[in-house]
N, C-alpha and C positions, 0 to 999 in steps of 0.2 A: 757905196757903203751899205745901203739897205739890202741890196741883193746878196752881199757877202754875209750879212747877219742872218738872212733867211737861209742861205746855204749851210751855214754853221749850225743853225737850229735844226734843220731837217736832218743833217748828218748825226747830230746828237740824239735825235729821236730814234733813228735806226740803230745807232751804236749802243744805246742804253740797254735794250734787252740782251744783247750779246754780252755786255759787261756783267749784267746781273746773272746771266746763265753761267758764265765762266766762274763767277764767285761762288755760285751754288753747287757747281759740279764737284763730285767726290770720286769720280771714276779713277781707279788705280790699275796700272798694268804691272803684273808680277809674273814670275816664272822660275823654273829650275831646269838647268841643263846638267845631265849626269852621264858620264861616260865611264865604262868599265872595260878592262881588258884582262881576261883570265887565261892562265896557262894550267891546264888540267891534265890529270893522269889517273890510270886505274881502269875499272870497268871492263874486266875480261869478258869476252862474249862467248868463249868456249873453253873447255878444259885444256886445250892445246894452244890457245892464243895468249901471247904475252900481253902485258899491260898496254892499253891504248894510250896515246897522248894527243892532245889537240889544244887549240887556242880559240878564243871567241870574243867578239865585241858585244857590248850591251849598252842600251841607253834607258833602262828601266827607270820609271818615276819622273822622267823629263816632262815638263808641262809648260803651257802658256795660259795665263788667266787674266780676266778683267772682272773687277768688282766695284760696286759703288753703293752709296747710301744717301737717302734723302730724308731730312727731318720733317715729320708731320706734326699734327696737333697732339697735345696731351702727352708729350714725351715718347711718342711712337715714331718709329722710323721704317721706311720701306727700303729694302735692300735687294741686291741681285749679285749673282756670281756666275761667270761662264769660264770654265776651265777645260782646256783641250789637251789631249795626249800629244806629246812631241817625241814619239819613238823614232828618232832620226837614225838609229842603228838597228831598228827592228828587223829581225830575220838574219842579221849578220852572224848569228851564233850557229848557223848551219843546222845539222840534225838535232842540236840541242835546243833549238829556238823555243823558248818558253820564258825567257827572262824579262821581256818587256811587259808592261801592264796588260792585263786581260781585256780591259775596256777597248773596244774598237769603235770606229765611227769618225765623224767630222767634228765640227765645232761643238763645244759644250759636252764632250763625251766623258769628261771626268766630273768631279763635284761641281754641279751647276744647279742653281735654284733661284726662285723669286719668293720673297717672304716679307713678313712684318715682325718687328721685335720692339721690346721695351724692357727697361730694367725691372718692371713690376711683374709682367706676365711671361717673360721669356721670348722665345722665337718660334713662330710657325712658318713653315716654308714647304714648297712643292718643287719637285724636279728629280734630278739624278744625284744620289748622295750615298756616301759610305754608310752601311748599317751601323747601329750602335755597337754591335758585337765586334765588327771590324775595327771600330774606333777604340774599343777597349784594348784589343790586341796591339794596335799601333802605339798606344800610350805607354804600355809596360814592356814591350818586346825588346827595346834598345837595339837589337840586331836588325838587319834589313828585312824587307818583305819580299821583294822580287829580285831577279837577276842573280849574278854570281854571289851576292851577299844575302840572298833571301832564305828565309826559313819557313815560309807559310805552307809549303808542301808537306812538311812534317808536323806542323802545328794545327792548321785550320782549313786546309784545302785538300784537294785530291792528292793522294800519294800512296804508293804501294798498292795493296788490294782494297784500300778505302776509297769510296767514290762520292763522299759527301764534301761539299765545299761551302764554307760560311764566310769567307773573306769577300763579301759581296758589296759591290757598288750598285745599288738598285735604281733602275729607272722607274718612272711612273710612281714615285714615292711621295708620301705625305709625312712630314717630320715635325717633331716638337722637341725643343731644348729648353729646359726649365731654367729660371734664375737660380742663383746659389742661396741655399738656406743653411747657414752655419757650416758651410763647406760642402754640403750635399747638393748634388744635381741629378736630374733625370733626363735621359735621352730616349725618345721613342720614335719608331718608324713603322709604317705599314705601306704596302703597295696596293694599287688598284687591281681589280680582277679582269682587266682587259684581255689577258692571255686566254681566258676561257672562251672568248669569242672566236678564237682561231683554230679550235680543235673540234672534233666531232663527238668525242666522248662526253656524255651528259654528266653534270655535277662537278666538273673540274673547277677548282677555285683559282689556282695559280697565284696565291697570295703569299708574300713573305712578310713576317712580322718580327720585329726585334726591339728590345729595350735594354737599357743599362741603368744601374744605380751607381753613382760615383761619389767618392769623397776625396777632397784635396785641401789640406790645411797644413801649413808649415812644410816640413820635409817629407811628410807621408802622403801618398796617394793610393787609393784602393778602388777597385771596380768589380761589379758583378754584371755579367751580360748574358742574355738569352736570345736565341733565334729559333723560329719555327717556319719552315717552308712547306706549305701544303700543295701537293701536286705540282711542285715547282722545282724540278730537278735542275741542277747546274746553275742555281742562283738566278733564275729569271725566265726559264723556258718551260711553259706548262707541259707536263708529260702526257703520255697516252694511257696511263693506268689510274683509275680513280682510287682515292683514299691513301695515297702514299704521303708520308710526312718525314722531313729531315729536321732534326733538332740539334742544338748545341748549347751547352752551358760553359761560360768562361769566367774564371776567377783570375784577377790580376792585381798586383801591388808593386809599388816602387818606392824607394826611400833614398833620399839624398843626404849625405853626411860629408861636410867639407867639400873636398875635390872629387868625391866618389858618388856614383849613383848605381843602385842595384835594382833590377827588375825581375819579377817572377810571374809566370803564367801557367795556368792549368786549364785544359780544354777537354771536355767530355762530349764527344759527338756521336750521334746515331743517324744512320741513313737507311733508306729503303729503295735500293735500285730497282727492285721489282715488287709486285704486290705481296709476295710471300717471303722475300729475302730481307733480313735485317742485319746491318753491320754496325759494330761499335768499335770506337777507338778512343783511347785516352792518351793525350799528349801533354808534354810540359816543357818549359824552358826557363833557364836562369841565366842572366847576363848582367854585365856591369861595365861601366866606363869610369876611367880615372884620369883627371887632368894633371899632367905633369907640369913642369915649369914652362911658362910662356905659352906658345900655341900648340904644344905637344900633348897628345892624349893617347891612351890605349883602350881597347875594347876587347872583351872576351865573353864567350858564352858557350853553353851546353844545351842542346836541344834533343829531346827524345820523342820519337813517334812510337807509341805503344803498339802491341799486336792488334791486328784487325780481327776482332771476334765476329763469328757468324752463326746463324741458326741453320745453315745449310747442312745437309747430311753428307757424310763421307769426307774425304780430303779434297779441299779446294785450293788451287794455287794461290799463294800469297794471303791466305786467310786461315786463321787458327793460331796455334802457338808458334813462336819464333818468326813472326812476320813483321816485326817493327824495325827500327833503325835508330842510330845515334849520329849526331853531328857536333863537332868541336870547332869553335871559331876563335881566332885571336888576330888582332889587327892594330895598326898604328895610324893615327890621323894627325895631320898638320893643318891648322887654321892659317892659311896663307894671308887671309884678310877676313873682314867681317862677312863677306859674301862667298868666298872661295875656299874650299878645302881640298886636300889631296891626301891619299893614303895607300896603304898596302895591307891586304888581309890574307891569312892562310886559313883554309877550311878542310876538314877531313870528315867524310861521311861513311858509315859502315852499316851495311844491311845485315839483319839477322840471318840465320842459316836458311830460312825459307822465304826470304824477301829479295826482290830484284828491282823494285820500283822507286828506290830513293837514291839520289845522287847529290853532289855538292850544289849549294845554292838552291834556287827554285827550278832547277833543270831536271829533266828526266831523260835517261839514255836507254832506249829500248834494247832488249836482247841480252841484258847482263846475266851472268851466272849468279845463282842464289848465293847470298852471303858476301858478295863482292863489295869492295870499298872504292871510293873515289876521293881525290884531293885536288885542290886548286890554290894557286897563288894569284890573287886578283889585284890589279892596280885600278885606282879610282880617282876621278876628279869631278867635283861638283861645284857649280856656280849658281847662286840664287840672285835674282834681281827683282 
């Protein structure tokens, strides 16, 4: 009997930490699987070629993540997140392949960080994270970012003759999210200058800095965002020319009234692809969604990429007047469950008379005739867990 009691006691000693650990653990597993199948047409490649037609698969925005939080003293918590790209159809779009997320790499390649937070001082964290400017666009865009449903190429990323991109998920970043003060919040991010150690040009900073001021109370949300990338072309790779800077200002607002939500975005971007070249593009978007009876809803939007203005002398391809584009979007969504939705969307994109670099979704088809249009019918299914 005594031996049995000792055995039970010893087992209890070893089991107690495991039980306590299990009770304290807050690790969650989450993710999104997104599949799109588009049937596209248009994009003549010469004056004698009839409209091309093609189809493509896409898994943009699919991800797998782990996150957790531990309570510390004084109302403070330590937290972490590791989110990884799951582009399980990446590359299946053939020559159009640009629909999957731009982030490449292995584990923790998407929004991933380690930080401290509290209700009083907000959240400080370091890692790889969307810039405040990108988060402003995501909040008010309503339409998709990447893939067949994406509009970021016309709004805030490379497209046509414009070579600036501000839809950045920055690695080596230091971040701060403030608590809410009467509905107002501030988000700020800066990156380290580690990039400067990898190039031979003296003085390169390679720093990206971004902030946003946000308001959200009741049915109205509004945001102002700003990004500056010093010697930091393509959102994270230090360039070889000293003194270049890309900047973007973003204004966004959305309003919910009953079953409807409307969002508006305006983006004023400036980029310096060389030490002497400056490009400017103003883009905007208006979109809305409306919940019909039951699980049914519709979404519609209009996106405009303005002309790419330049200080270059003479006539430069896809830069100057009539180098923008328009895109129209209308779709239907069915909430099959709380976690699964399916739908169909139609999009039509039209290049201006001197533009060739814009096509439906966030895709780009090389070699189009200036002024050409493209269209697509895209089927989509999304499951979140």
